[in-house]
C-alpha positions as a Markdown table, in Angstrom:
| # | Residue | x | y | z |
|---|---|---|---|---|
| 1 | Ala | 7.3 | 220.5 | 19.6 |
| 2 | Glu | 9.7 | 219.5 | 17.1 |
| 3 | Leu | 12.4 | 220.9 | 19.1 |
| 4 | Lys | 11.4 | 219.1 | 22.4 |
| 5 | Gln | 11.3 | 215.8 | 21.0 |
| 6 | Ser | 15.3 | 216.8 | 19.1 |
| 7 | Glu | 16.0 | 217.7 | 23.0 |
| 8 | Ala | 13.8 | 214.2 | 23.8 |
| 9 | Val | 16.7 | 212.8 | 21.8 |
| 10 | Ile | 19.8 | 214.1 | 22.3 |
| 11 | Lys | 19.4 | 213.8 | 26.1 |
| 12 | Glu | 18.2 | 210.2 | 25.1 |
| 13 | Met | 21.0 | 209.9 | 23.5 |
| 14 | Gly | 23.4 | 211.4 | 26.1 |
| 15 | Cys | 21.8 | 209.2 | 28.8 |
| 16 | Lys | 23.1 | 205.9 | 26.5 |
| 17 | Tyr | 26.7 | 206.8 | 25.7 |
| 18 | Ser | 26.7 | 207.8 | 29.4 |
| 19 | Lys | 25.0 | 204.2 | 30.8 |
| 20 | Gln | 27.4 | 202.7 | 28.5 |
| 21 | Phe | 30.9 | 204.8 | 28.5 |
| 22 | Lys | 30.1 | 203.9 | 32.9 |
| 23 | Ala | 29.9 | 200.4 | 31.8 |
| 24 | Asn | 32.9 | 200.5 | 29.8 |
| 25 | Phe | 34.9 | 202.0 | 32.8 |
| 26 | Gln | 33.3 | 199.0 | 35.2 |
| 27 | Leu | 34.3 | 196.8 | 32.5 |
| 28 | Lys | 38.1 | 197.8 | 32.1 |
| 29 | Gln | 38.3 | 198.4 | 36.1 |
| 30 | Gln | 37.2 | 194.7 | 36.2 |
| 31 | Thr | 40.0 | 193.9 | 34.1 |
| 32 | Gln | 42.8 | 195.6 | 35.5 |
| 33 | Ser | 41.7 | 194.6 | 39.0 |
| 34 | Ala | 41.9 | 190.1 | 37.3 |
| 35 | Asn | 44.8 | 191.1 | 35.9 |
| 36 | Lys | 46.5 | 192.3 | 39.0 |
| 37 | Ala | 45.0 | 189.2 | 40.7 |
| 38 | Asn | 46.7 | 187.5 | 37.4 |
| 39 | Leu | 50.0 | 188.4 | 38.1 |
| 40 | Ala | 49.8 | 187.8 | 41.8 |
| 41 | Ser | 49.4 | 184.4 | 40.8 |
| 42 | Lys | 52.3 | 183.5 | 38.9 |
| 43 | Gln | 53.8 | 185.3 | 41.7 |
| 44 | Val | 53.2 | 183.2 | 43.9 |
| 45 | Ser | 53.5 | 179.6 | 41.8 |
| 46 | Arg | 57.2 | 180.9 | 41.2 |
| 47 | Glu | 57.9 | 181.6 | 44.8 |
| 48 | Val | 56.2 | 177.9 | 45.6 |
| 49 | Gly | 58.4 | 176.5 | 43.1 |
| 50 | Ala | 61.0 | 178.2 | 43.9 |
| 51 | Ala | 60.5 | 177.5 | 47.3 |
| 52 | Leu | 60.0 | 173.3 | 46.2 |
| 53 | Val | 63.4 | 173.3 | 44.1 |
| 54 | Ser | 65.2 | 174.4 | 47.1 |
| 55 | Arg | 63.8 | 172.0 | 49.1 |
| 56 | Trp | 64.5 | 169.2 | 47.0 |
| 57 | Leu | 68.3 | 170.1 | 46.6 |
| 58 | Gln | 68.4 | 170.5 | 50.4 |
| 59 | Val | 67.0 | 166.7 | 50.7 |
| 60 | Thr | 69.1 | 165.4 | 47.5 |
| 61 | Leu | 72.0 | 166.8 | 49.0 |
| 62 | Val | 71.6 | 165.3 | 52.4 |
| 63 | Lys | 70.6 | 162.1 | 51.0 |
| 64 | Leu | 74.0 | 162.7 | 49.4 |
| 65 | Ile | 76.0 | 163.6 | 52.1 |
| 66 | Leu | 74.2 | 160.4 | 54.4 |
| 67 | Arg | 75.3 | 158.1 | 51.4 |
| 68 | Ala | 79.4 | 159.3 | 51.7 |
| 69 | Leu | 79.6 | 159.2 | 54.8 |
| 70 | Met | 78.3 | 155.0 | 54.7 |
| 71 | Ile | 80.6 | 154.3 | 51.8 |
| 72 | Trp | 83.6 | 156.3 | 54.1 |
| 73 | Ser | 82.6 | 154.5 | 57.4 |
| 74 | Met | 82.6 | 150.8 | 55.6 |
| 75 | Lys | 85.9 | 151.7 | 53.9 |
| 76 | Ile | 86.7 | 152.7 | 57.8 |
| 77 | Gln | 85.7 | 149.1 | 59.0 |
| 78 | Leu | 87.5 | 147.4 | 55.7 |
| 79 | Trp | 90.4 | 148.9 | 56.2 |
| 80 | Ser | 90.2 | 147.8 | 60.3 |
| 81 | Gln | 89.4 | 144.6 | 59.5 |
| 82 | Glu | 92.3 | 144.5 | 57.4 |
| 83 | Gln | 95.0 | 145.4 | 59.5 |
| 84 | Ser | 94.3 | 143.5 | 62.2 |
| 85 | Thr | 94.3 | 140.6 | 60.1 |
| 86 | Thr | 97.6 | 142.0 | 58.6 |
| 87 | Cys | 98.4 | 142.0 | 62.2 |
| 88 | Ala | 97.1 | 138.5 | 63.4 |
| 89 | Leu | 99.5 | 137.1 | 60.7 |
| 90 | Lys | 102.5 | 138.2 | 60.9 |
| 91 | Ala | 101.8 | 137.6 | 64.8 |
| 92 | Glu | 101.0 | 133.9 | 63.9 |
| 93 | Arg | 104.5 | 134.3 | 61.5 |
| 94 | Ala | 106.1 | 135.4 | 64.5 |
| 95 | Lys | 105.0 | 132.1 | 66.3 |
| 96 | Met | 106.0 | 130.0 | 63.7 |
| 97 | Leu | 109.6 | 131.4 | 62.9 |
| 98 | Ala | 110.1 | 131.6 | 66.9 |
| 99 | His | 108.6 | 127.7 | 67.6 |
| 100 | Tyr | 110.8 | 127.0 | 63.5 |
| 101 | Gln | 114.3 | 128.5 | 65.7 |
| 102 | Gln | 113.7 | 126.5 | 68.5 |
| 103 | Val | 113.3 | 123.4 | 66.2 |
| 104 | Leu | 116.7 | 124.3 | 64.4 |
| 105 | Gln | 118.8 | 124.3 | 67.6 |
| 106 | Asp | 117.0 | 121.4 | 69.2 |
| 107 | Thr | 118.7 | 119.4 | 66.2 |
């Protein structure tokens, strides 16, 4: 009877350890799965962050290019106005010189 009782206790302890081993194994697998998911999430976050930075750089570059083109266009307009003013002044001066020469010749 004592032998059977000892066998029963040993069997019961074996079952407890077996259940605990299975539970630990499942917990280890779940932890590994969670770690893999966490790593994948971090990788996606990095990629999204890199994409956002890249997009921001593209937008900033386009803005800078447009600003430079606008400034360049304004400089061309000012230069053009300056040239037309200079031409008009030269023409006016030529008229005045011709008029003064005419006046001098008449006198």
